C-alpha positions in Angstrom: -54.1 -74.4 -105.7 -50.9 -74.8 -106.3 -48.8 -73.1 -109.1 -47.8 -76.0 -111.3 -51.5 -76.9 -111.2 -52.7 -73.0 -112.2 -50.3 -73.2 -115.1 -52.0 -77.2 -115.7 -55.1 -75.1 -115.7 -53.4 -72.5 -118.9 -52.4 -75.1 -120.3 -56.2 -76.6 -121.1 -57.3 -73.6 -123.4 -56.9 -70.0 -122.3 -55.6 -69.2 -118.7 -58.5 -67.6 -116.3 -57.9 -63.0 -116.8 -58.9 -63.8 -120.4 -55.3 -63.5 -121.6 -56.1 -64.5 -125.2 -52.4 -63.9 -126.7 -50.7 -67.2 -125.3 -51.4 -70.4 -126.1 -49.8 -73.2 -123.7 -49.8 -77.5 -125.6 -52.1 -79.8 -123.5 -50.2 -80.8 -120.2 -53.1 -82.6 -119.6 -53.0 -86.9 -119.0 -56.1 -88.2 -121.1 -59.1 -87.2 -118.4 -57.9 -87.1 -115.2 -56.1 -83.3 -113.8 -52.6 -85.1 -113.4 -49.9 -82.5 -114.6 -47.3 -84.5 -117.5 -44.2 -83.4 -115.6 -42.7 -84.0 -118.9 -44.1 -82.0 -121.4 -44.9 -79.3 -118.7 -40.8 -79.0 -118.8 -41.1 -79.6 -123.1 -44.2 -76.4 -122.6 -41.9 -74.1 -120.6 -39.3 -74.4 -122.7 -40.8 -74.0 -126.0 -42.0 -70.7 -124.3 -38.0 -69.7 -124.1 -37.8 -70.8 -127.6 -40.6 -69.7 -129.5 -40.5 -66.2 -127.2 -36.7 -65.8 -126.7 -37.2 -62.3 -125.4 -39.2 -64.1 -122.4 -42.6 -62.1 -122.8 -44.7 -65.1 -122.9 -42.4 -66.8 -120.0 -43.3 -63.3 -117.6 -46.8 -63.0 -118.5 -47.5 -66.7 -118.0 -46.2 -66.4 -114.9 -48.0 -62.9 -113.5 -51.2 -65.6 -114.3 -49.9 -67.6 -112.1 -49.3 -65.6 -108.9 -52.5 -63.7 -109.8 -53.9 -67.2 -109.7 -52.7 -67.3 -106.0 -54.0 -64.6 -105.0 -50.5 -63.3 -105.0 -51.2 -60.2 -107.0 -48.4 -57.1 -105.7 -46.3 -60.6 -107.0 -47.7 -61.2 -110.6 -48.0 -57.0 -110.3 -43.9 -57.2 -110.2 -44.1 -59.9 -113.3 -46.5 -58.2 -115.3 -44.6 -54.9 -115.2 -41.5 -57.3 -116.1 -43.5 -58.4 -119.2 -44.2 -54.7 -120.4 -40.8 -54.0 -120.3 -39.2 -56.2 -122.6 -42.2 -55.2 -124.8 -41.1 -51.5 -124.5 -37.5 -52.1 -125.1 -38.1 -55.0 -128.3 -40.4 -52.6 -130.0 -42.3 -55.5 -132.1 -44.8 -55.8 -133.8 -46.0 -58.6 -133.3 -45.6 -58.2 -129.6 -47.0 -54.7 -128.6 -47.7 -55.2 -124.6 -51.2 -55.2 -124.7 -51.6 -58.2 -122.4 -49.0 -57.0 -120.0 -50.4 -54.0 -119.7 -54.3 -55.8 -118.8 -52.3 -57.9 -116.5 -51.0 -54.7 -114.4 -54.2 -53.5 -114.6 -56.0 -56.4 -113.0 -53.2 -56.9 -110.9 -53.1 -53.0 -109.4 -57.0 -53.6 -109.0 -56.8 -55.9 -106.9 -53.4 -55.3 -104.9 -55.0 -51.3 -104.6 -54.2 -50.0 -100.5 -56.5 -46.8 -101.2 -58.7 -45.7 -103.8 -56.3 -43.4 -105.6 -54.5 -46.8 -106.4 -57.2 -47.5 -109.4 -56.4 -44.4 -111.3 -53.4 -45.9 -112.6 -55.6 -48.8 -113.3 -57.2 -46.5 -115.5 -53.7 -45.5 -117.1 -53.0 -49.1 -117.5 -56.5 -50.4 -119.5 -56.2 -46.8 -121.7 -52.4 -48.2 -122.6 -54.4 -51.8 -123.0 -56.5 -49.9 -126.0 -53.5 -47.9 -127.2 -51.5 -51.3 -128.1 -54.8 -52.9 -129.5 -55.1 -50.2 -131.9 -51.6 -50.8 -132.7 -52.2 -54.9 -133.1 -55.1 -54.4 -135.0 -53.8 -53.4 -138.1 -51.3 -56.7 -137.8 -51.3 -59.0 -140.3 -50.8 -62.1 -138.6 -51.8 -63.4 -135.1 -55.1 -60.7 -134.4 -56.5 -60.2 -131.3 -60.0 -62.3 -130.7 -62.7 -59.3 -131.1 -63.1 -60.5 -127.5 -60.4 -58.7 -126.1 -61.7 -54.8 -126.2 -65.2 -56.9 -124.0 -62.3 -58.0 -121.5 -60.8 -54.3 -121.0 -64.8 -53.1 -120.6 -65.4 -55.6 -118.2 -62.5 -54.7 -116.6 -63.4 -50.7 -116.5 -66.4 -51.3 -115.4 -64.8 -53.5 -112.5 -63.2 -50.8 -111.3 -65.7 -48.8 -110.7 -67.5 -51.0 -108.4 -64.3 -51.2 -106.7 -63.9 -47.0 -105.8 -67.6 -47.1 -104.8 -67.0 -49.9 -102.0 -63.6 -47.9 -101.2 -65.8 -45.0 -100.9 -68.5 -47.2 -98.9 -66.6 -49.3 -96.8 -62.9 -47.9 -96.5 -65.1 -43.9 -95.9 -62.6 -42.9 -98.7 -64.2 -39.5 -101.4 -63.4 -40.9 -105.0 -61.3 -38.4 -107.1 -63.0 -37.2 -109.8 -60.4 -37.6 -112.1 -61.0 -41.0 -111.9 -64.9 -40.3 -113.7 -66.7 -43.1 -112.1 -70.0 -42.5 -112.3 -72.5 -43.2 -110.0 -74.1 -46.8 -109.1 -77.0 -47.4 -110.4 -75.3 -45.7 -113.5 -72.6 -48.6 -113.3 -74.7 -51.0 -113.2 -76.7 -50.0 -116.0 -73.7 -50.6 -117.6 -73.1 -54.1 -116.6 -76.0 -55.1 -117.9 -76.2 -53.9 -121.1 -72.5 -55.1 -121.4 -73.4 -58.3 -120.5 -76.7 -58.7 -122.6 -73.9 -57.6 -125.4 -72.8 -61.0 -125.1 -75.3 -63.2 -126.5 -76.0 -60.1 -129.5 -72.6 -58.8 -130.2 -69.6 -60.9 -129.7 -68.5 -63.8 -131.5 -67.9 -67.7 -129.3 -64.6 -68.0 -131.2 -63.4 -68.6 -127.7 -66.1 -69.8 -125.1 -64.1 -70.0 -121.9 -63.0 -65.8 -122.5 -66.9 -64.8 -122.4 -67.5 -67.4 -119.8 -65.0 -65.2 -117.4 -66.1 -62.1 -119.3 -69.7 -63.2 -118.3 -69.2 -64.3 -114.2 -67.0 -61.1 -114.3 -69.5 -58.8 -115.3 -72.4 -60.2 -112.9 -70.4 -60.9 -109.9 -70.1 -57.4 -110.3 -73.7 -56.4 -110.9 -74.7 -57.7 -108.3 -72.5 -56.7 -105.9 -73.2 -52.9 -107.9 -77.5 -53.6 -106.9 -76.2 -55.3 -103.3 -74.1 -51.8 -102.3 -77.4 -50.4 -103.5 -79.2 -51.6 -100.8 -77.6 -49.1 -98.3 -78.0 -45.8 -100.1 -81.3 -46.0 -102.7 -83.7 -43.6 -102.1 -86.4 -45.9 -102.8 -87.0 -49.9 -102.7 -85.5 -51.8 -105.2 -87.1 -54.9 -107.0 -85.5 -58.2 -106.3 -87.8 -60.2 -108.4 -86.2 -58.7 -110.8 -82.9 -59.8 -110.3 -83.9 -63.0 -110.1 -82.8 -63.9 -113.9 -79.5 -62.5 -113.5 -79.1 -64.7 -110.1 -79.7 -67.4 -112.2 -77.7 -66.7 -115.1 -74.7 -66.9 -112.4 -75.5 -70.1 -111.5 -75.2 -71.6 -114.8 -72.7 -69.9 -116.0 -71.0 -71.6 -112.9 -72.6 -74.9 -113.7 -70.6 -74.6 -117.4 -68.4 -76.6 -118.6 -67.1 -75.6 -122.0 -64.5 -78.6 -121.9 -65.3 -82.1 -120.6 -62.2 -82.0 -117.8 -62.4 -78.1 -117.2 -63.8 -75.5 -116.1 -64.1 -71.9 -114.8 -63.5 -72.7 -111.1 -66.1 -70.7 -108.4 -63.6 -68.4 -106.0 -64.5 -67.9 -102.3 -66.0 -64.4 -103.1 -68.2 -64.9 -106.6 -69.8 -67.9 -104.0 -70.6 -65.6 -101.5 -72.0 -62.9 -103.5 -74.1 -65.8 -104.9 -75.7 -66.2 -102.1 -76.3 -62.9 -100.7 -78.3 -62.5 -103.8 -80.0 -65.0 -104.1 -81.2 -65.3 -100.4 -81.9 -61.8 -102.0 -84.6 -62.1 -104.7 -86.1 -65.8 -103.8 -89.6 -66.3 -102.7 -88.7 -69.5 -101.7 -88.4 -70.0 -97.9 -86.4 -73.1 -97.8 -84.0 -71.9 -100.4 -83.7 -69.0 -98.4 -82.6 -70.7 -95.8 -80.4 -73.0 -97.2 -78.5 -70.4 -98.8 -78.1 -67.9 -95.6 -77.1 -70.6 -93.6 -75.1 -71.9 -95.9 -73.6 -67.9 -96.5 -73.1 -67.4 -92.1 -70.8 -70.6 -92.3 -68.4 -68.8 -94.9 -68.7 -65.7 -93.2 -67.3 -66.5 -90.1 -65.1 -64.6 -89.2 -61.8 -67.3 -88.9 -63.0 -67.9 -92.2 -62.9 -63.6 -94.1 -59.8 -63.6 -92.0 -57.8 -65.7 -94.2 -55.8 -63.2 -95.9 -56.6 -65.7 -99.4 -60.2 -64.2 -98.6 -60.0 -61.0 -98.0 -57.5 -59.6 -100.1 -58.8 -55.6 -100.6 -58.4 -53.8 -97.9 -62.8 -53.9 -97.7 -63.0 -57.2 -98.2 -63.7 -57.3 -94.4 -66.3 -55.1 -93.7 -68.0 -56.2 -97.8 -68.7 -59.8 -95.9 -69.5 -58.3 -93.1 -72.2 -56.4 -94.8 -73.8 -59.1 -96.8 -73.9 -60.5 -93.7 -75.7 -58.5 -92.2 -77.4 -57.4 -95.1 -78.7 -61.1 -95.1 -79.8 -61.1 -91.4 -81.6 -58.6 -92.0 -84.2 -59.3 -94.8 -87.4 -59.6 -94.6 -89.1 -63.2 -94.8 -89.6 -64.0 -98.6 -92.7 -62.5 -100.0 -92.6 -59.6 -98.3 
């Protein structure tokens, strides 16, 4: 997806990472997926008029690069946005969303587990900014804002475990990362709260957060298969696989949906192979996963972004190949 298509994606509502402080007018041409170049240009110009500081502009482009998988470049743009917010010393722009975006981009571009310490720092900064924003009388943050920070915190925990399992790095004690099973339980609890503890004033944000949580939950339980002292009953995870598939299939708007990534689909297929009791479904899903995770495919730099991704994909492929027949 090109950056222009990404900004169109943004223009449909609230963009990929769930940033809830930026709104773009609709730049679609009726019901197709083409971008109206004139309206797009007007959108960019409007950003400078509404926010001459270029905070919103920088944050928007951080998202564009993030959607392209250019995480270090996205981090530079998010850092620029945050520095702008610091310089402004404004009650209206605290830098909350820039700090949140920096957390995401640093995690996704981390080379070592110690890099995740900066992720936690940026999340703490975002939470501190949120407290300031909650006292604003105009344009307060939505109630889903803190939820996004909590979801990213749990994604950090899963990433730390993967650095340890696949990359052989010890998790720094100061990261305060709980064991995998506890992380999994925290993911379940937060995901279940989406239907009971949060209003749905922004369904697109909730759809993205739910997908992020369930994907990390399933990755966590699949990781536990390597080290679990006792067998884990796969049938208990069938509802989570179904819920993730339902999330992927859900279209909040007629012409807009949260796209499924390569990684999400790979984890979903592996989890489905593990949990299904249907031989035909197992065969179909395992064959699709084998095609996806062929060596030539996982070597693609846009699919293997984290340093341990090759090991992660190989593990998912081998895990499925060594599963006993369904029902055993």
